[in-house]
PLY file of the C-alpha trace (Angstrom):
ply
format ascii 1.0
element vertex 107
property float x
property float y
property float z
element edge 106
property int vertex1
property int vertex2
end_header
-5.51 -16.67 -11.63
-2.03 -17.24 -9.93
-2.21 -14.59 -7.39
-5.28 -15.35 -6.42
-4.69 -19.22 -6.10
-1.68 -17.92 -3.75
-4.01 -15.71 -1.55
-6.66 -18.44 -1.46
-3.82 -20.97 -0.06
-2.44 -18.22 2.13
-5.92 -17.86 3.68
-6.48 -21.76 4.05
-2.98 -21.88 5.69
-4.08 -19.18 8.17
-7.32 -20.88 8.86
-5.75 -24.30 9.61
-4.05 -22.77 12.79
-7.57 -23.23 14.54
-8.05 -26.65 13.58
-7.34 -29.82 15.50
-3.81 -30.71 14.86
-4.15 -34.32 14.10
-6.40 -33.61 11.14
-4.17 -31.09 9.31
-0.41 -31.39 8.09
-0.51 -27.72 7.81
-1.50 -27.31 11.47
1.22 -30.07 12.42
3.69 -27.93 10.69
2.75 -24.60 12.28
2.52 -26.46 15.84
6.17 -27.71 15.20
7.34 -24.02 14.83
9.44 -21.78 12.37
12.42 -23.88 12.52
10.61 -27.02 11.44
8.53 -24.99 8.83
11.82 -23.23 7.50
13.56 -27.02 7.34
10.71 -28.21 5.03
10.84 -25.09 3.10
14.66 -25.91 2.44
13.93 -29.26 1.61
11.25 -28.75 -1.05
13.40 -25.96 -2.40
16.25 -28.35 -2.75
14.00 -30.89 -4.59
12.89 -27.98 -6.84
16.35 -27.41 -7.70
17.19 -31.12 -8.52
13.99 -31.30 -10.35
15.13 -28.21 -12.54
18.26 -29.55 -13.54
17.60 -33.33 -13.85
13.92 -34.06 -14.22
10.87 -33.58 -16.25
8.91 -30.44 -16.42
5.98 -32.34 -14.60
8.38 -33.01 -11.97
9.77 -29.51 -11.66
5.95 -28.06 -11.73
5.06 -30.43 -8.71
8.16 -29.57 -6.84
7.71 -25.90 -7.40
4.04 -26.14 -6.15
5.29 -28.04 -2.88
7.72 -25.22 -2.53
5.27 -22.38 -2.82
3.19 -24.05 -0.60
5.88 -24.60 2.19
6.98 -21.07 1.80
3.47 -19.90 2.55
3.50 -22.07 5.77
6.89 -20.55 6.80
5.49 -17.00 6.31
2.42 -18.04 8.49
4.66 -19.43 11.18
6.09 -15.94 11.34
2.90 -14.06 10.84
4.05 -12.32 7.70
1.09 -11.71 5.26
1.40 -12.82 1.58
0.09 -9.35 0.84
3.06 -7.69 2.48
5.39 -9.87 0.22
3.39 -8.65 -2.67
3.70 -5.19 -1.73
7.52 -5.55 -1.65
7.56 -7.16 -5.04
5.04 -4.37 -6.28
7.39 -1.66 -5.07
10.44 -3.52 -6.87
8.60 -3.56 -10.32
10.07 -1.29 -12.74
13.71 -1.54 -10.96
16.42 -3.30 -12.45
17.14 -6.42 -10.45
20.80 -5.26 -10.37
19.89 -1.94 -9.12
17.46 -3.17 -6.35
20.09 -5.48 -5.14
22.67 -2.77 -4.99
20.33 -0.78 -2.95
20.36 -3.35 -0.49
24.02 -3.71 -0.33
24.05 -7.23 -1.95
26.15 -8.70 -4.65
0 1
1 2
2 3
3 4
4 5
5 6
6 7
7 8
8 9
9 10
10 11
11 12
12 13
13 14
14 15
15 16
16 17
17 18
18 19
19 20
20 21
21 22
22 23
23 24
24 25
25 26
26 27
27 28
28 29
29 30
30 31
31 32
32 33
33 34
34 35
35 36
36 37
37 38
38 39
39 40
40 41
41 42
42 43
43 44
44 45
45 46
46 47
47 48
48 49
49 50
50 51
51 52
52 53
53 54
54 55
55 56
56 57
57 58
58 59
59 60
60 61
61 62
62 63
63 64
64 65
65 66
66 67
67 68
68 69
69 70
70 71
71 72
72 73
73 74
74 75
75 76
76 77
77 78
78 79
79 80
80 81
81 82
82 83
83 84
84 85
85 86
86 87
87 88
88 89
89 90
90 91
91 92
92 93
93 94
94 95
95 96
96 97
97 98
98 99
99 100
100 101
101 102
102 103
103 104
104 105
105 106
């Protein structure tokens, strides 16, 4: 269910590009550019962290949903398909997270 929901949301976000800006928050974000989309994503990610450490599970769940939405808007602003993200995750499956990070030169 989750993957299909994300795919459907990504498709809806992509479709919003063609709508009249004033009628769609998503379109307004996309029209504002990648920098605005990135700032909104960062804001929502910070709110998710705060909810994780000091708020209820319901608050964390709501903030996580907002974060996922804003991540999808950010990806759309750069023309990155969700399927491409899934492909990277699929490729990483079965590899230790530590090994995968080491292969990218990250600590």
